[in-house]
C-alpha positions, -999 to +999 in steps of 0.1 A: +603-153-274+574-154-250+538-166-256+505-157-239+496-176-208+467-199-216+438-207-193+404-223-199+371-212-185+343-238-183+312-232-162+331-210-137+361-234-133+397-230-146+418-257-160+449-258-182+437-257-218+464-280-228+451-306-204+415-300-211+415-297-249+448-302-267+432-304-301+413-271-296+447-254-293+456-270-327+428-251-343+434-219-325+397-218-314+405-191-289+390-157-279+405-129-259+396-127-222+404-093-204+438-089-222+461-101-249+480-122-223+450-144-214+430-165-239+396-181-232+387-215-246+352-229-245+357-267-251+333-284-275+315-252-284+346-236-298+353-268-318+319-268-333+319-231-341+353-234-358+341-261-382+308-244-389+325-211-396+347-228-423+317-244-439+297-212-439+325-191-455+333-216-483+323-208-518+314-244-525+293-269-504+318-284-480+317-304-447+346-299-422+359-320-394+387-305-373+413-324-354+397-318-320+364-331-333+382-363-344+398-367-311+365-365-292+351-396-310+365-432-311+379-429-346+414-444-353+419-434-389+408-408-415+380-430-429+364-436-395+366-399-388+348-390-420+319-414-413+303-388-390+301-362-419+267-356-436+265-376-468+295-397-460+296-434-451+325-459-449+332-493-463+349-515-437+375-542-440+377-567-411+355-542-392+378-512-397+368-482-418+388-482-450+371-465-480+346-436-480+315-431-501+301-396-507+264-392-513+261-429-521+288-430-548+315-456-544+351-451-534+366-451-569+343-422-578+358-399-552+393-385-548+416-377-519+441-349-517+467-342-490+476-306-484+462-297-519+479-325-539+463-357-552+471-388-532+476-419-554+464-454-546+486-483-535+463-510-548+471-521-584+436-520-599+420-491-580+420-453-578+403-453-544+427-445-515+426-467-484+421-440-458+428-465-429+465-460-437+464-424-425+464-423-386+439-398-372+465-383-349+484-367-379+453-348-392+446-311-386+414-311-405+393-331-430+372-313-456+347-330-479+340-309-510+307-320-524+306-294-552+337-284-571+350-250-581+366-245-616+400-241-598+397-277-583+404-309-601+372-323-616+380-360-608+352-368-583+315-375-588+306-378-551+332-355-535+368-347-529+383-354-495+411-329-485+434-340-457+453-312-440+481-319-416+494-299-387+510-264-391+527-243-365+508-213-376+476-230-364+490-228-328+490-198-304+524-210-292+545-241-286+527-274-286+540-308-275+518-338-268+523-375-261+497-403-262+500-439-250+472-464-256+465-501-253+436-519-270+419-552-264+402-573-290+373-595-278+376-620-306+412-630-301+420-617-266+450-599-280+464-566-267+474-538-291+497-509-283+497-474-297+520-444-294+515-409-308+530-375-304+530-340-319+551-309-317+549-274-331+567-241-325+576-208-342+610-193-345+627-162-360+603-137-344+573-158-354+582-159-391+593-196-393+570-224-382+579-260-377+554-288-369+558-326-367+537-355-358+543-392-353+519-421-348+525-459-344+500-486-337+502-524-338+468-540-337+462-577-333+427-590-339+407-616-359+373-625-374+351-655-380+335-660-414+312-683-433+304-676-470+289-692-501+300-666-526+264-668-539+266-704-550+228-710-548+206-728-572+168-728-576+151-761-580+113-766-578+110-733-560+135-744-533+169-728-527+198-753-528+234-746-519+262-759-541+291-751-519+302-730-489+333-721-469+342-715-433+370-691-426+390-680-396+413-649-398+442-639-375+454-604-384+481-581-373+480-545-387+508-521-380+506-484-388+534-459-388+527-424-398+548-392-398+542-356-409+566-327-410+556-292-421+575-260-425+561-226-430+581-194-436+565-159-438+594-135-443+570-105-446+534-096-451+520-111-483+548-137-487+545-173-477+566-204-485+558-238-472+567-275-474+543-302-462+551-339-460+532-370-450+546-405-448+524-435-439+536-471-437+510-498-432+516-536-429+488-562-428+498-598-418+470-622-424+467-659-417+434-673-431+423-709-423+395-722-445+374-753-447+355-758-480+325-780-486+314-788-522+282-809-524+280-836-550+245-822-558+232-788-546+214-794-513+185-779-495+189-768-458+188-797-434+193-824-461+224-847-458+243-859-488+278-866-503+304-838-504+340-831-512+359-812-485+391-792-486+412-773-461+431-743-472+457-718-459+465-683-469+495-668-452+508-634-464+521-600-453+512-569-473+530-536-469+516-503-482+533-470-483+520-435-490+543-405-494+532-370-502+554-339-505+539-305-513+561-274-520+544-241-525+544-204-522+519-176-520+530-141-531+512-107-532+526-090-563+510-056-562+473-061-570+478-097-580+481-128-558+503-156-571+501-191-558+524-219-570+523-255-559+544-286-567+530-319-556+548-353-555+528-383-545+538-420-543+520-451-532+531-487-533+519-521-522+542-550-518+536-587-510+568-607-507+566-643-517+538-658-497+513-687-496+485-674-517+467-707-513+477-742-499+449-767-505+445-800-487+419-823-503+399-850-486+413-883-496+377-896-502+343-879-504+324-876-472+288-887-467+259-874-445+271-838-450+247-809-448+240-774-434+215-756-412+206-719-415+208-703-450+219-669-436+247-683-415+254-719-428+264-742-400+280-775-411+269-809-398+285-843-407+307-871-393+335-864-369+360-875-397+354-841-414+376-825-387+403-852-386+437-842-400+444-878-412+415-875-438+433-847-459+464-847-481+482-818-498+468-812-533+485-780-545+502-749-533+502-715-550+530-691-540+529-655-552+546-622-549+532-589-561+542-552-563+523-522-575+534-486-576+515-453-583+534-421-589+517-387-593+535-354-600+517-321-606+526-285-610+500-257-605+500-219-610+472-196-600+468-158-604+440-138-588+431-101-582+401-081-571+382-052-587+358-027-573+327-022-594+308+005-574+288-013-548+300-047-560+333-065-558+347-088-585+375-113-579+390-130-610+411-161-608+427-182-634+454-208-636+468-240-652+479-274-640+498-303-655+501-337-640+515-371-648+505-404-632+523-437-637+506-469-624+525-502-626+516-537-615+538-568-614+531-603-602+550-636-600+531-668-594+543-704-588+519-733-588+530-765-571+509-795-579+512-833-585+537-833-555+536-871-553+555-871-586+582-849-570+591-878-547+571-870-516+554-899-497+518-901-487+529-895-451+548-864-460+518-850-478+492-859-452+478-830-432+490-844-400+525-833-410+513-797-413+490-795-383+494-767-358+468-773-332+431-765-335+414-734-349+396-712-325+364-706-345+334-690-328+309-704-354+315-741-347+341-769-345+366-760-373+392-787-368+430-786-374+450-755-381+476-755-409+512-744-404+526-721-431+562-727-420+558-765-425+545-760-460+574-737-469+598-762-455+584-789-477+587-768-509+621-755-500+640-783-518+621-779-551+633-758-580+609-728-581+615-722-619+599-756-627+566-745-611+563-709-624+528-701-637+538-681-668+502-670-677+494-656-642+529-641-640+526-621-672+490-614-682+482-594-651+513-571-654+507-537-668+519-501-670+495-472-675+505-436-679+481-408-676+489-372-686+464-345-677+466-309-688+441-284-672+433-247-672+405-227-657+390-192-654+366-182-627+351-150-614+334-142-581+309-113-579+299-101-545+272-075-539+254-070-507+240-103-494+246-122-527+277-140-541+279-155-576+309-176-587+310-187-624+338-203-644+350-229-669+376-257-666+393-276-694+409-310-688+427-330-716+438-366-709+463-387-727+463-424-717+490-449-726+486-486-716+510-515-721+509-551-710+508-587-723+480-608-737+477-646-742+461-656-775+456-694-780+488-702-761+510-674-775+520-643-756+517-611-775+524-575-765+494-552-759+498-515-763+469-490-765+463-453-763+433-431-757+430-393-758+400-373-747+390-338-736+364-322-714+350-286-710+335-283-675+314-252-667+304-244-631+280-219-614+278-213-576+253-189-560+250-179-523+225-155-509+224-146-472+188-140-460+204-129-427+237-133-408+225-167-397+207-180-428+221-187-462+207-201-495+230-220-518+227-233-553+254-250-575+254-264-611+287-282-618+302-309-640+327-335-631+346-364-647+361-396-633+384-418-652+380-456-652+398-477-626+432-491-636+418-526-634+391-517-659+418-501-682+443-530-679+455-540-714+461-577-706+438-603-721+433-641-724+418-656-755+413-693-756+394-706-787+359-690-783+363-676-748+380-644-738+385-621-708+402-587-710+404-551-698+393-521-719+417-492-723+392-475-747+366-470-720+352-435-718+354-416-685+323-411-664+309-376-667+283-360-644+261-330-644+253-320-608+226-297-594+226-288-557+201-266-538+202-260-501+196-238-470+218-234-439+207-219-406+231-211-377+217-219-343+233-196-317+271-197-313+277-234-318+249-250-337+234-253-372+207-270-392+209-275-430+190-292-458+204-299-493+188-314-524+212-329-550+207-345-584+235-361-605+231-373-641+260-396-649+269-405-685+290-435-695+290-453-662+310-485-663+300-521-655+313-556-662+294-576-689+297-604-714+302-590-749+299-624-767+276-623-797+283-587-806+309-568-827+343-585-830+331-610-803+302-622-824+315-658-827+325-662-790+307-681-764+320-658-737+338-624-737+340-609-702+351-573-701+339-538-691+316-515-710+301-480-708+265-478-699+242-451-712+232-429-682+226-432-645+210-409-621+215-402-584+192-379-564+187-373-528+182-352-497+209-344-471+199-332-437+221-321-408+216-308-372+242-298-347+237-281-313+258-274-282+236-267-252+246-245-222+243-275-198+272-293-216+251-315-238+260-319-275+237-334-301+248-340-337+228-358-363+226-361-401+208-382-427+212-387-464+183-401-483+191-410-519+181-431-549+201-442-579+191-458-612+212-472-640+205-495-669+228-524-679+226-546-710+238-579-723+230-602-752+210-633-743+227-663-758+195-683-760+173-657-778+201-638-794+184-606-783+198-577-763+183-576-728+184-548-702+175-543-666+178-515-641+200-515-610+211-492-583+247-480-586+271-502-567+279-490-531+249-467-530+228-469-498+193-454-499+197-442-463+227-431-443+221-419-407+245-406-380+237-397-344+262-385-318+253-375-283+279-359-261+283-344-227+312-322-215+314-305-182+344-299-160+370-327-164+345-352-180+337-356-217+315-384-231+304-394-266+281-421-279+280-423-316+258-444-339+262-450-376+236-466-399+236-474-436+209-493-455+215-523-478+234-516-510+245-534-542+280-548-538+284-566-572+264-575-602+265-612-604+249-617-638+236-589-660+206-612-670+198-625-635+192-602-606+191-632-582+229-635-586+235-599-575+254-596-542+238-572-517+253-559-484+227-560-456+220-529-436+245-521-408+243-502-376+274-496-354+276-479-320+308-466-305+315-450-271+343-428-258+350-411-224+378-387-214+386-377-179+411-349-170+433-364-142+454-333-138+463-301-157+485-320-181+472-356-181+440-370-196+426-405-193+406-420-222+385-450-227+369-462-260+345-491-267+340-500-304+313-520-322+292-523-290+265-544-307+290-567-323+275-558-357+284-584-384+290-579-421+264-598-441+262-601-479+234-621-495+228-633-530+195-620-544+174-627-513+182-620-477+180-656-466+207-667-491+242-662-476+270-649-497+292-638-468+287-636-430+316-622-409+317-612-372+345-593-355+336-589-318+340-558-297+372-539-290+383-517-261+410-491-257+425-474-227+449-444-231+467-416-215+474-382-231+501-359-218+506-322-225+543-315-223+538-278-231 
């Protein structure tokens, strides 16, 4: 079988399109030039137009990023690619994008689907999906649905991220690419390799399509940290610090991703498909820590007595994501039938590892203090950094495993009617899904090791020293050897040191069955389009675990059933071919996280801590109003107002003094609040200019308000205060400037998010809240076409060496400061076909 010859025209020059823009081929952003045997591609303009067309044609409010747009920017995973989208920001881990927030709402309030099926979460307590486990090279398109249709799952308050992988029917012909890359981390001086490839082709006279992608990366990097955890006290109007900790991280992250998709179209109106995604992510972390605990809380610059400890954490964590989607679309006369079976699996495993090895100073140190409340710098005698001054106090070993399985079956039927000058399309369907979340942990605590027969010399830190720690924020002192610690413990009977409470109370199994059905109709007449519908979702929750009550273990089993009716209304009116007005009124529901629902508990006399399987889900009523204007062939400007009223939002509180906990001094759990509100304005502008310049910018301005309550133990009264919703930034800004002409393509991208609430420290005391300071990150990428089939790329990330800073109540009071350094990447891309 033959395929059209492909050329590219750009400013009067001709290049092979596979060399100039491999990703544009993946989207089929092509137009005929002279004949069906020659196809014209206009680089970045075609990429922008393709995404804007998808957004404009959608019934809901959606933002789209295509694979070629991802490749043009220095984004290594799905989360980082999404940070350029209007209304979306990312939460980073060790400087890498990991979770996404949509319109200021936290990661657990959004959902992620792959090829139409929900992607479960590998972390034991969360619903949020770590998007850094999905390599950017396996993605065909990313879509962020900010308003939901009745046919879509209602499990997101901010938005639903749809990840679409490569299909052979997205290609004009055979595609084969290979990418080789090496990265350099400024902090550690380590080099990191990366390999990626993709292939797609059609067979059987174009009816059968196969596509595959593979990506592997091994990144070595590190970070330097100093944190107080918010351990500040107020005395005579002066801030005093009770303790702080210096940390050094050495990290190796390895990502292996694969996708294989099959499409079969035996005849017109008939389509069968199978889509699979596999991602394996391992994170090896060695954390060296130096802890200082003052005898009395001290002011900056003051010297006093302190206890010092050195700690080591040495673990390897492996996460897996698997998604398999089988489906068909059939035209049955006037009816269109779609059926989909989705199977999702996520796991997180940590083999037995050193969760914490603590070496305590043999005596308290004197003349110890700190400078700089934002970035505490330690001062004291030289003995603070001498290995001989510390002895092994205790070691905690742990192994954990969590799994999350989600299976769903969906059927949809649709047909169209002609109503004179209007057209009506009716669609209805049903879906059933089952989700099983399990968490299991084993913990061993080794303490009083002198009683086990070890000598003082065997327990002294000198026996475990492994050189010095390379710490950019000061003189850190000796490094600890994990292998030496394991060797010491190897001769002890592990069963004698098992921590039964920690090994049982945190284990749980939660099963969630959801039944859903919907009916929607779309009425189109002239320039107007109205979509209205209703969705029903019924949830059955079963939770089982173990509790500890005054020294006795007891089984804990609970169940909770609830139902929601969720109407939706979407209106679109085209003022012209280029200008559209949109309005949407929708409802959504998000179930509590698994950590909040966990049935385990600990009750010790008059103190308790426990999860709450009886929590209500969060429900939201959403109103969206907006206008979109296309600017020429490859540009647009848009503005959207949004308002969300959220009922039963969830927060952690102390229930002591109320209800069944009336006689308790402390009862830490989770509770439903009354109502919260989020409102904002989302602005976006994109334009490709004829001279090769590209400008893309967007801003999201939002506000949130929620009320939390807790009983004041001193007065016995219920007290309340207002907070912003956690993870909600008032301002999120993105700016990308690009230039593309001939063989050269350049991008400079900036991302800003204002300060946001990370964690409520104490319901009664706002000064204990942890806030994340504003962050601005700049990234740069350059691509140069060396030949028709070879492209050279260079990327520079985190150009300003932007730190991650958390403060407690006030900006000058450190809770966590962490810096990562810059990183650089050099790569080659080859077009094999």
